[in-house]
C-alpha positions as CSV (number, residue, x, y, z in Angstrom):
1,M,-12.4,12.0,-10.5
2,Q,-9.5,13.6,-12.4
3,E,-8.1,10.1,-13.3
4,G,-11.5,9.1,-14.6
5,I,-11.8,12.1,-16.8
6,L,-8.3,11.4,-18.1
7,Q,-9.2,7.8,-18.9
8,I,-12.2,9.0,-20.9
9,G,-10.1,11.6,-22.6
10,K,-7.5,9.1,-23.7
11,A,-10.2,6.9,-25.2
12,V,-11.9,9.7,-27.1
13,Y,-9.1,12.1,-28.0
14,D,-8.6,12.6,-31.7
15,K,-4.9,13.6,-32.0
16,E,-5.2,14.3,-35.8
17,N,-8.2,16.6,-35.5
18,F,-7.9,18.5,-32.3
19,L,-10.9,20.8,-32.8
20,N,-13.2,17.7,-32.9
21,N,-12.3,17.1,-29.3
22,I,-13.8,20.4,-28.1
23,V,-16.9,20.5,-30.2
24,E,-20.0,20.7,-28.0
25,K,-23.2,18.7,-28.3
26,I,-26.6,20.3,-29.0
27,D,-30.2,19.2,-28.6
28,I,-31.5,18.5,-32.0
29,K,-35.1,18.1,-30.8
30,D,-37.0,19.7,-28.0
31,K,-38.7,17.9,-25.1
32,K,-41.7,17.1,-27.2
33,G,-39.7,15.6,-30.0
34,N,-40.0,18.6,-32.4
35,P,-37.0,19.5,-34.5
36,K,-34.6,22.4,-33.7
37,Y,-33.1,24.5,-36.3
38,I,-29.8,26.1,-37.5
39,I,-30.1,29.8,-38.4
40,Q,-27.7,31.5,-40.8
41,I,-26.8,35.2,-40.5
42,N,-25.3,36.0,-43.8
43,F,-23.5,39.2,-45.0
44,D,-24.1,39.5,-48.7
45,T,-21.4,41.7,-50.1
46,K,-23.0,42.1,-53.5
47,S,-26.4,43.3,-52.4
48,Q,-24.9,44.9,-49.2
49,K,-27.7,43.3,-47.3
50,I,-27.9,41.1,-44.2
51,E,-29.8,37.9,-44.8
52,I,-31.2,35.7,-42.0
53,K,-32.3,32.3,-43.2
54,L,-32.9,28.7,-42.2
55,R,-29.9,26.6,-42.9
56,E,-31.2,23.2,-41.9
57,E,-32.9,21.2,-39.2
58,A,-30.3,20.5,-36.5
59,N,-28.5,17.2,-36.7
60,T,-25.7,15.5,-34.8
61,K,-23.2,16.7,-37.4
62,S,-24.2,20.4,-37.2
63,P,-21.9,21.3,-34.2
64,Q,-18.9,19.8,-35.9
65,N,-19.6,21.3,-39.3
66,L,-20.0,24.8,-37.8
67,L,-17.4,24.4,-35.1
68,W,-19.7,25.0,-32.1
69,I,-17.3,25.1,-29.2
70,G,-19.3,27.3,-26.8
71,T,-18.2,30.8,-25.9
72,A,-14.7,32.1,-25.3
73,D,-13.2,30.9,-22.0
74,G,-14.0,33.1,-19.0
75,P,-17.1,35.3,-18.2
76,S,-15.3,38.5,-19.2
77,S,-13.3,37.3,-22.2
78,P,-13.7,39.0,-25.6
79,Q,-16.2,36.9,-27.7
80,W,-15.1,36.0,-31.2
81,Y,-16.4,32.5,-32.0
82,T,-18.7,32.7,-35.1
83,T,-21.2,30.0,-34.0
84,G,-23.5,30.5,-31.0
85,N,-26.6,29.2,-29.3
86,K,-27.8,32.8,-29.0
87,P,-27.4,35.7,-31.4
88,T,-26.2,38.2,-28.7
89,Y,-22.4,38.0,-29.4
90,L,-22.8,37.3,-33.1
91,I,-24.6,40.5,-33.7
92,S,-22.3,42.7,-31.6
93,Q,-18.8,41.6,-30.4
94,V,-17.7,38.9,-32.7
95,I,-16.9,40.7,-36.0
96,P,-15.2,43.7,-34.3
97,N,-13.1,41.4,-32.2
98,L,-12.0,39.3,-35.1
99,V,-11.0,42.4,-37.0
100,N,-8.9,43.6,-34.1
101,M,-7.2,40.1,-33.8
102,E,-5.5,40.6,-37.2
103,I,-5.9,37.1,-38.4
104,E,-4.1,36.7,-41.7
105,G,-6.4,36.0,-44.6
106,L,-9.5,36.8,-42.5
107,S,-9.4,40.1,-40.6
108,N,-8.9,42.2,-43.7
109,D,-12.0,40.6,-45.4
110,L,-14.0,41.1,-42.2
111,K,-12.9,44.8,-42.1
112,S,-15.3,45.6,-45.0
113,I,-18.1,43.6,-43.3
114,F,-17.5,45.7,-40.1
115,D,-17.4,49.0,-42.0
116,N,-20.5,48.3,-44.0
117,F,-22.8,46.3,-41.8
118,F,-22.3,47.6,-38.3
119,Y,-23.6,50.5,-36.4
120,D,-21.3,52.6,-34.1
121,M,-23.0,53.6,-30.8
122,G,-20.2,56.0,-29.9
123,E,-17.2,56.2,-27.7
124,L,-17.4,54.3,-24.4
125,D,-15.3,53.8,-21.4
126,K,-13.1,50.7,-21.1
127,R,-15.6,48.6,-19.2
128,K,-18.3,49.0,-21.8
129,K,-16.1,49.1,-24.9
130,R,-17.2,45.6,-26.0
131,Y,-20.8,46.9,-26.4
132,R,-19.9,49.8,-28.8
133,Y,-20.9,48.1,-32.1
134,V,-24.0,46.2,-33.2
135,I,-25.3,45.2,-36.6
136,D,-27.1,47.8,-38.6
137,L,-30.8,46.7,-38.7
138,S,-31.4,48.8,-41.8
139,K,-29.2,46.3,-43.7
140,L,-31.6,43.5,-42.6
141,S,-35.0,45.2,-43.2
142,T,-36.4,48.7,-43.5
143,D,-39.5,47.6,-41.6
144,L,-37.5,47.2,-38.4
145,K,-36.7,49.9,-35.9
146,S,-33.6,51.9,-36.6
147,N,-30.6,51.6,-34.4
148,E,-30.8,55.3,-33.6
149,E,-34.4,54.9,-32.4
150,I,-33.5,51.9,-30.2
151,L,-30.5,53.7,-28.7
152,K,-32.7,56.6,-27.8
153,E,-35.4,54.4,-26.3
154,C,-32.7,52.9,-24.1
155,D,-31.5,56.4,-23.0
156,G,-28.0,55.7,-24.4
157,D,-27.6,52.4,-22.5
158,V,-25.6,50.4,-25.1
159,K,-26.0,47.1,-23.3
160,K,-29.8,47.4,-23.3
161,A,-29.7,48.6,-26.9
162,I,-28.0,45.3,-27.9
163,K,-30.7,43.4,-26.1
164,K,-33.3,45.3,-28.0
165,V,-31.6,44.7,-31.3
166,E,-31.5,41.0,-30.5
167,K,-35.3,41.1,-29.8
168,E,-35.9,42.8,-33.1
169,I,-33.9,40.0,-34.8
170,N,-35.7,37.3,-32.9
171,D,-39.1,38.8,-33.8
172,Y,-38.0,39.1,-37.5
173,I,-37.0,35.4,-37.5
174,K,-40.3,34.4,-35.9
175,K,-42.3,36.5,-38.5
176,E,-40.3,35.6,-41.6
177,L,-39.3,32.0,-40.8
178,G,-42.0,31.0,-38.2
179,I,-39.2,29.9,-35.8
180,K,-39.1,31.0,-32.1
181,P,-35.8,31.5,-30.2
182,K,-36.4,28.3,-28.2
183,E,-36.6,26.4,-31.4
184,V,-33.1,27.4,-32.6
185,A,-30.2,25.1,-31.8
186,L,-27.4,27.3,-33.3
187,Y,-26.8,30.5,-35.1
188,F,-23.8,31.1,-37.3
189,L,-22.2,33.9,-39.3
190,S,-21.4,33.6,-43.0
191,I,-20.1,35.9,-45.8
192,D,-21.7,35.3,-49.2
193,N,-23.1,32.0,-47.8
194,V,-19.7,30.7,-46.7
195,P,-19.5,30.0,-43.0
196,I,-16.7,32.0,-41.4
197,S,-16.0,28.9,-39.3
198,D,-14.9,27.2,-42.5
199,N,-11.9,29.5,-42.8
200,K,-8.6,27.7,-42.2
201,E,-7.0,30.6,-40.6
202,Y,-9.9,31.0,-38.2
203,R,-9.7,27.4,-37.2
204,K,-5.9,27.7,-36.7
205,R,-6.5,30.7,-34.4
206,V,-9.1,28.7,-32.4
207,K,-6.6,25.9,-31.9
208,K,-3.8,28.3,-31.0
209,E,-6.1,30.0,-28.4
210,K,-6.9,26.7,-26.8
211,L,-3.2,25.7,-26.6
212,K,-1.6,29.1,-25.9
213,A,-0.9,28.2,-22.2
214,F,1.8,25.8,-23.4
215,E,3.7,28.2,-25.7
216,Q,6.1,29.1,-22.9
217,G,6.5,26.0,-20.8
218,E,6.9,26.2,-17.0
219,K,9.6,24.3,-15.1
220,G,8.6,21.2,-13.2
221,V,7.0,17.8,-13.6
222,C,3.5,17.0,-15.0
223,S,1.2,16.1,-12.0
224,I,-0.3,13.3,-14.0
225,C,2.3,11.6,-16.2
226,S,5.6,13.1,-14.8
227,S,6.6,14.6,-18.2
228,K,8.9,17.6,-18.0
229,E,8.1,19.2,-21.3
230,G,5.4,21.7,-22.4
231,L,4.1,22.3,-18.8
232,S,1.5,24.8,-17.7
233,S,-0.3,25.6,-14.4
234,D,-3.1,27.4,-16.3
235,T,-6.2,25.3,-15.9
236,S,-8.6,28.0,-17.1
237,K,-9.4,25.9,-20.1
238,L,-10.8,23.1,-17.9
239,Q,-14.4,23.5,-16.9
240,L,-14.5,20.9,-14.1
241,K,-12.1,22.6,-11.8
242,F,-10.2,20.5,-9.3
243,Y,-9.2,23.4,-7.1
244,T,-9.5,27.2,-7.1
245,T,-7.0,29.4,-9.0
246,T,-8.3,32.7,-7.6
247,N,-8.2,32.3,-3.9
248,L,-4.9,33.3,-2.3
249,N,-5.4,30.8,0.5
250,F,-4.5,28.0,-1.8
251,P,-1.2,28.6,-3.5
252,S,2.1,27.9,-1.8
253,G,3.3,31.0,0.1
254,F,0.0,32.7,-0.6
255,S,1.3,33.9,-4.0
256,K,-0.5,33.4,-7.3
257,K,2.9,32.7,-8.9
258,N,3.1,29.4,-6.9
259,Y,0.0,27.8,-8.3
260,S,2.4,25.7,-10.4
261,K,3.4,24.0,-7.1
262,N,-0.2,22.8,-6.7
263,M,-0.7,21.4,-10.2
264,L,1.3,21.3,-13.5
265,L,0.0,19.7,-16.6
266,C,1.8,18.8,-19.8
267,K,0.2,19.6,-23.2
268,E,-0.8,16.0,-23.9
269,C,-2.5,15.5,-20.5
270,M,-4.3,18.8,-20.7
271,L,-5.7,18.0,-24.2
272,Q,-6.9,14.7,-23.0
273,L,-8.5,16.2,-20.0
274,I,-10.2,18.8,-22.2
275,A,-11.4,16.0,-24.5
276,G,-12.6,13.9,-21.5
277,E,-14.5,16.8,-20.0
278,Q,-16.2,17.6,-23.3
279,F,-17.3,14.0,-23.7
280,I,-18.7,13.9,-20.1
281,M,-20.5,17.2,-20.6
282,D,-22.0,15.9,-23.9
283,K,-22.6,12.3,-23.1
284,L,-22.7,11.7,-19.4
285,K,-24.9,14.6,-18.2
286,T,-28.1,13.8,-16.4
287,N,-30.3,15.0,-13.6
288,I,-32.3,13.9,-10.6
289,G,-35.2,16.4,-10.2
290,G,-33.7,19.8,-10.4
291,L,-30.2,18.6,-9.5
292,Q,-27.7,18.5,-12.4
293,I,-25.3,15.6,-12.5
294,Y,-22.2,14.3,-14.3
295,L,-21.5,10.6,-14.1
296,I,-17.8,10.0,-14.3
297,P,-16.6,6.3,-14.4
298,H,-13.1,5.5,-13.1
299,F,-11.8,2.3,-14.5
300,L,-9.6,0.3,-12.0
301,Y,-7.3,-1.3,-14.6
302,D,-5.0,-0.1,-17.4
303,S,-7.8,0.4,-19.8
304,S,-7.6,0.2,-23.6
305,L,-11.0,1.8,-24.2
306,T,-11.7,3.2,-27.6
307,R,-14.1,6.0,-28.5
308,N,-16.6,3.5,-29.7
309,D,-16.4,1.8,-26.3
310,M,-17.1,5.0,-24.5
311,E,-19.9,6.0,-26.9
312,L,-21.6,2.6,-26.1
313,I,-21.1,3.0,-22.4
314,S,-22.4,6.5,-22.3
315,E,-25.4,5.6,-24.5
316,R,-26.5,2.9,-22.2
317,I,-26.3,5.1,-19.2
318,M,-28.1,8.1,-20.8
319,D,-30.8,6.1,-22.5
320,T,-31.9,4.8,-19.1
321,F,-31.6,8.1,-17.4
322,T,-33.5,9.9,-20.2
323,T,-36.4,7.5,-20.1
324,S,-36.7,6.7,-16.4
325,K,-34.9,9.5,-14.5
326,K,-33.9,6.9,-12.0
327,V,-30.6,5.1,-11.4
328,E,-31.4,1.8,-13.1
329,G,-29.2,2.9,-16.0
330,I,-26.0,2.4,-13.9
331,V,-27.1,-1.1,-12.9
332,E,-27.7,-2.0,-16.5
333,L,-24.4,-0.6,-17.4
334,E,-22.6,-2.9,-14.9
335,G,-24.0,-5.9,-16.7
336,E,-23.6,-4.7,-20.2
337,I,-20.1,-3.3,-20.0
338,W,-18.8,-6.9,-20.0
339,D,-20.0,-7.1,-23.6
340,T,-17.8,-4.2,-24.5
341,I,-14.5,-5.1,-22.8
342,D,-12.9,-8.4,-22.2
343,L,-12.1,-8.5,-18.5
344,S,-12.0,-12.2,-17.8
345,G,-11.1,-12.9,-14.2
346,K,-11.2,-9.2,-13.2
347,E,-13.5,-7.8,-10.5
348,N,-14.3,-4.3,-9.3
349,Y,-13.4,-3.0,-12.8
350,Y,-14.8,0.5,-12.3
351,L,-16.2,3.0,-9.8
352,L,-18.4,5.9,-10.4
353,N,-17.8,9.5,-9.3
354,I,-21.2,11.3,-9.1
355,L,-20.7,15.1,-9.6
356,F,-23.6,17.4,-8.6
357,Y,-23.0,20.8,-10.2
358,K,-24.6,24.1,-11.0
359,S,-23.9,26.0,-14.3
360,S,-22.9,29.5,-13.5
361,Q,-22.3,31.9,-16.4
362,Q,-19.6,30.0,-18.4
363,A,-18.3,28.0,-15.4
364,V,-19.3,24.8,-13.6
365,K,-19.7,25.2,-9.9
366,V,-19.3,21.9,-8.1
367,Q,-22.0,21.4,-5.4
368,K,-20.9,18.0,-4.3
369,L,-18.7,15.2,-5.5
370,I,-19.6,11.7,-4.3
371,K,-16.5,9.6,-4.9
372,D,-15.9,5.9,-5.7
373,V,-19.5,4.6,-5.7
374,H,-19.4,0.9,-6.5
375,P,-21.9,-0.2,-9.1
376,S,-23.2,-3.0,-6.8
377,R,-24.6,-0.2,-4.6
378,F,-27.0,0.7,-7.4
379,S,-28.2,-2.9,-7.5
380,T,-29.0,-2.6,-3.8
381,I,-30.8,0.7,-4.4
382,I,-32.9,-0.6,-7.3
383,N,-33.7,-3.9,-5.8
384,N,-34.9,-2.3,-2.5
385,S,-36.9,0.3,-4.4
386,H,-38.8,-2.6,-6.0
387,I,-39.1,-4.5,-2.7
388,V,-40.5,-1.4,-0.9
389,R,-43.1,-0.8,-3.6
390,N,-44.2,-4.4,-3.6
391,D,-44.3,-4.6,0.2
392,F,-46.6,-1.5,0.4
393,K,-48.9,-2.9,-2.2
394,K,-49.3,-6.0,0.0
395,L,-49.8,-3.9,3.1
396,I,-52.3,-1.4,1.6
397,S,-53.7,-2.5,-1.7
398,N,-52.5,-4.0,-5.0
399,K,-54.0,-0.8,-6.6
400,L,-51.4,1.4,-4.8
401,S,-49.4,3.2,-7.6
402,I,-47.2,5.6,-5.6
403,P,-43.8,5.7,-7.3
404,F,-40.5,5.3,-5.4
405,G,-36.9,5.7,-6.6
406,L,-34.1,8.2,-6.5
407,E,-36.2,10.7,-8.3
408,S,-38.8,10.4,-5.6
409,V,-36.2,11.2,-2.9
410,Y,-35.6,14.6,-4.5
411,Y,-39.3,15.6,-3.9
412,L,-39.3,14.1,-0.4
413,I,-36.7,16.5,1.1
414,P,-38.2,20.0,0.9
415,V,-35.7,22.8,-0.1
416,K,-36.6,26.3,-1.2
417,I,-36.7,27.2,-4.9
418,K,-35.9,30.8,-5.7
419,Q,-36.1,32.0,-9.3
420,G,-36.0,28.4,-10.5
421,E,-32.8,27.7,-8.5
422,I,-32.5,25.3,-5.6
423,K,-31.4,26.9,-2.4
424,E,-30.3,25.0,0.7
425,Y,-29.3,22.1,-1.4
426,R,-26.7,20.7,1.0
427,K,-29.1,18.7,3.1
428,L,-30.6,17.1,0.0
429,L,-27.1,16.2,-1.3
430,T,-26.1,14.8,2.1
431,I,-29.1,12.4,1.8
432,Y,-28.0,11.3,-1.6
433,E,-24.5,10.8,-0.5
434,A,-25.7,8.6,2.4
435,I,-27.8,6.5,0.0
436,F,-24.9,6.1,-2.5
437,K,-22.3,5.4,0.1
438,K,-24.3,3.5,2.8
439,L,-23.8,6.2,5.4
440,P,-26.0,6.6,8.5
441,I,-28.8,9.2,8.4
442,K,-30.0,10.9,11.6
443,K,-33.6,9.9,12.1
444,D,-34.6,13.0,14.0
445,M,-33.3,15.3,11.2
446,L,-35.2,13.2,8.6
447,L,-38.4,13.3,10.7
448,K,-38.3,17.1,10.9
449,S,-37.9,17.3,7.1
450,Q,-40.9,15.1,6.7
451,I,-43.1,17.1,9.0
452,K,-42.1,20.2,7.0
453,L,-43.1,18.3,3.8
454,M,-46.5,17.3,5.2
455,R,-47.1,20.9,6.3
456,I,-46.3,22.1,2.8
457,H,-48.8,19.6,1.4
458,Y,-51.5,20.3,3.9
459,F,-51.4,24.1,3.3
460,E,-50.7,23.6,-0.4
461,N,-47.6,25.7,-0.3
462,Q,-45.7,23.6,-2.9
463,R,-44.8,26.4,-5.3
464,Q,-42.0,27.8,-3.1
465,Y,-40.3,24.4,-2.8
466,N,-39.0,21.4,-4.8
467,V,-42.3,19.6,-4.0
468,K,-44.8,18.2,-6.4
469,K,-48.4,18.7,-5.6
470,A,-49.8,15.6,-3.9
471,K,-52.6,14.6,-1.5
472,L,-51.5,14.4,2.1
473,H,-52.2,10.7,2.5
474,N,-50.3,9.8,-0.7
475,A,-47.3,12.0,0.4
476,M,-47.3,10.3,3.8
477,I,-47.4,6.8,2.4
478,Q,-44.5,7.7,0.2
479,S,-42.6,9.1,3.2
480,N,-43.2,5.7,5.0
481,M,-41.8,4.0,2.0
482,F,-38.8,6.2,2.1
483,F,-38.1,5.3,5.8
484,K,-38.5,1.6,5.0
485,F,-36.2,1.9,2.0
486,L,-33.5,3.7,4.1
487,E,-33.7,0.9,6.7
488,N,-33.4,-1.8,4.0
489,I,-30.3,-0.3,2.4
490,G,-28.5,0.3,5.7
491,C,-28.9,4.1,6.2
492,L,-31.4,4.0,9.1
493,E,-31.2,1.8,12.1
494,R,-34.0,-0.6,12.4
495,G,-36.4,-0.1,15.3
496,R,-37.4,-2.7,17.9
497,V,-40.8,-3.9,16.9
498,M,-43.5,-4.4,19.6
499,D,-45.3,-7.7,20.2
500,T,-48.6,-7.1,18.2
501,D,-50.2,-10.3,19.6
502,K,-51.2,-8.1,22.6
503,L,-53.4,-5.9,20.4
504,N,-57.0,-6.8,19.6
505,I,-57.0,-5.1,16.2
506,E,-57.4,-6.4,12.6
507,D,-54.5,-8.4,11.1
508,D,-53.8,-5.8,8.4
509,M,-53.0,-3.2,11.0
510,K,-50.8,-5.6,12.9
511,N,-48.9,-6.4,9.7
512,Y,-48.3,-2.7,9.0
513,I,-47.0,-2.1,12.6
514,E,-44.7,-5.1,12.3
515,E,-43.4,-4.2,8.8
516,M,-42.7,-0.6,9.9
517,R,-41.1,-2.0,13.1
518,Y,-43.0,0.4,15.4
519,N,-42.4,0.2,19.2
520,E,-45.3,0.7,21.6
521,E,-45.2,4.5,21.7
522,E,-45.0,4.7,17.9
523,A,-47.8,2.2,17.5
524,A,-50.0,4.1,20.0
525,M,-49.6,7.2,17.8
526,F,-50.2,5.2,14.6
527,L,-53.4,3.8,16.0
528,L,-54.5,7.3,17.1
529,G,-53.9,8.3,13.5
530,C,-56.0,5.4,12.3
531,L,-58.9,6.7,14.4
532,V,-58.4,10.2,12.9
533,G,-58.6,8.5,9.5
534,K,-61.8,6.7,10.4
535,V,-63.4,9.9,11.5
536,G,-62.1,11.7,8.4
537,N,-63.5,9.2,6.0
538,K,-66.9,9.5,7.5
539,Q,-66.8,13.3,7.5
540,Y,-65.6,13.2,3.9
541,T,-68.7,11.2,2.9
542,D,-71.2,13.3,5.0
543,R,-69.7,16.8,4.5
544,S,-69.0,17.0,0.7
545,G,-65.4,16.2,0.9
546,K,-64.5,18.1,4.0
547,K,-62.5,16.7,7.0
548,P,-62.8,19.0,10.0
549,I,-61.0,16.4,12.1
550,L,-57.7,17.4,10.5
551,N,-58.0,20.8,12.2
552,K,-57.3,19.0,15.4
553,L,-53.7,18.4,14.2
554,N,-51.0,21.0,14.7
555,F,-48.7,20.6,11.7
556,N,-45.8,22.2,13.5
557,G,-45.9,19.2,15.9
558,M,-48.0,17.5,18.5
559,D,-46.5,17.8,21.9
560,I,-47.7,15.4,24.7
561,S,-50.4,17.8,26.0
562,K,-51.9,18.2,22.5
563,T,-51.7,14.4,21.9
564,K,-53.5,13.7,25.2
565,R,-56.3,16.2,24.2
566,L,-56.7,14.5,20.8
567,S,-56.8,11.1,22.4
568,S,-59.6,12.2,24.6
569,E,-61.5,14.1,21.9
570,I,-61.4,11.3,19.3
571,V,-64.0,9.3,21.3
572,S,-66.6,12.1,21.0
573,K,-65.8,12.5,17.3
574,L,-66.3,8.8,16.7
575,R,-69.6,9.0,18.6
576,Q,-70.7,12.2,16.7
577,N,-70.1,10.5,13.4
578,K,-71.9,7.3,14.5
579,I,-68.9,5.0,14.0
580,L,-67.8,4.4,17.6
581,K,-69.3,1.0,17.8
582,Y,-67.2,-0.1,14.8
583,N,-64.0,1.2,16.3
584,E,-64.1,0.4,20.0
585,K,-61.5,-2.3,19.7
586,L,-59.2,0.1,17.8
587,Y,-59.6,2.8,20.4
588,A,-59.0,0.4,23.2
589,A,-55.8,-0.8,21.6
590,H,-54.6,2.8,21.3
591,K,-55.5,3.6,24.9
592,Q,-53.8,0.4,26.1
593,L,-50.5,1.4,24.6
594,F,-50.8,5.2,25.3
595,D,-51.7,4.8,29.0
596,K,-49.0,2.2,29.5
597,N,-46.2,4.4,28.3
598,I,-47.5,7.9,29.1
599,K,-45.4,8.4,32.3
600,N,-42.1,7.7,30.4
601,W,-43.1,9.1,27.0
602,S,-39.9,9.5,24.8
603,L,-41.3,10.7,21.5
604,N,-41.1,14.5,20.7
605,K,-43.7,16.6,19.0
606,H,-42.4,15.8,15.5
607,D,-42.4,12.1,16.2
608,N,-46.0,12.2,17.6
609,L,-47.3,14.0,14.5
610,Y,-45.4,11.8,12.1
611,Y,-46.8,8.6,13.4
612,I,-50.4,10.0,13.8
613,L,-50.2,11.1,10.1
614,S,-48.9,7.6,9.2
615,G,-52.0,6.0,10.8
616,Y,-54.3,8.6,9.2
617,S,-52.7,8.0,5.7
618,Y,-52.8,4.2,6.1
619,V,-56.6,4.1,6.8
620,T,-57.3,6.8,4.2
621,S,-55.4,5.0,1.5
622,K,-56.9,1.6,2.2
623,T,-60.4,3.0,2.2
624,M,-60.0,5.0,-1.0
625,L,-58.3,2.2,-2.9
626,R,-60.9,-0.2,-1.8
627,E,-63.7,2.2,-2.9
628,G,-62.1,3.0,-6.3
629,G,-59.8,5.8,-5.4
630,S,-61.3,9.2,-5.0
631,K,-58.6,11.8,-5.6
632,D,-59.6,14.1,-2.7
633,E,-58.5,14.0,1.0
């Protein structure tokens, strides 16, 4: 992964304009396509007033023009950058910190701003010192609450007071400009309408801060290029960390001084890594469901890529991901990249590192790195996604419109969501790794997860999980598609299919059993589920959409005793609903297989329930699609 980031960094690094390499991207429109805005917080020295006004609609040049480089490195670092995506630091820490930094040609000018436009909330202990000052709201508008009033409301809690001041400012912007906080892309500070970020000395200090790790070079050899000059083991400026720099188990001799023996970087390599990281975070960031992803190509030759090449490559990936939220973009890239680079006679020219991550404060926490995925694997994935969809249309109905792709997989493996954050994500990421790398998946583990999924759907408990609301039969058919897909791409072992010529049932059912490669026990449960579906369909018609037959199923699993009971009771249910004469052959086929294998039954309670639900969903889907597709169970 590191080599891939470096390759990208070499392609995009602007040696003449260092700051351009660390400028961050912004969203210039919201999800609905509405514009976002740039808000100016201006200190007017003539009127001694603070003005908040609309600068412009956000555009692709806004971050560079205003030097938007995120927040200062590290969660506890003093904040002093004058452009932000929230006003919190701008209205409190930034100006006081810049004054204390004694930047020639800037700090003295800012001292008068600090003296005239900021409110002192009093002496604080060292831990809270950063919260001492906040802008004086009376300088903005006399209609707003006073700082004294806010501090009193917060019982002297300065941190809460700053939040309240921020809310007052947001409410002011909404009232005066008609712009809500979520509609703002960036805020910036200016003095007499000149952005502080335009100041040459300010920009010099930003550059110096980013490069200060190399001021006193360490001894050794660069871990990447073998240079011996300008070395540093400080990787705090890198956001995609390769190893921990805080855990004492990692450095040689368990001493923090020995991190240099783990990794040393020269100035040039560090700058290229920073540039590569920033490009990846701006241009190669995507998601599958609630999982955040960076796609990091690793070129297998001595590349001479330019920034334009990388822009084109990233656009092609992201355009596809943005519109489809599936992996087709990577497959398209594999074909289109040949138009960008002349690689005559060369094969396997790049691999992809797929980095799943979580943003935590100002750091990136790596959840899983899937290394060296060959682009041809995505061709396999996409082709088989199409094959499975088409096969199930043939098996059930041409009207079947259940989607399937990598996005679908996210919603098929239930994991808990707490406060909008995915918990227990490891199982889900293990499934994705198996799909990307053609690794085997344990069928029993997968079956248990699918039973849990069906239980969630049946009891409509989706809100606690990463599960979209769906009807039980649709969810079950999609689950069947998932199993077939995994078999096709080599992640699940194919079962030994039974000889369906022995069964006196309709050909469509035989075809489904053969396509799903059911053995006799699985087919017996599938046919029992078909009978449940037949009863359910009749009950649905006669009982205003109710299906009491489903109460016979235990959604924690159907052990052999419960399965025997259902097999016996289904006859009376067919008779009660006056459909036995239409389903005698189907029941006979179920009993034929069930009785034959009952003494040596090998399926567990989860298997039994899964195949019963498969049969139920097959019959329900065929009936509903044939009749025009009622949306109820």
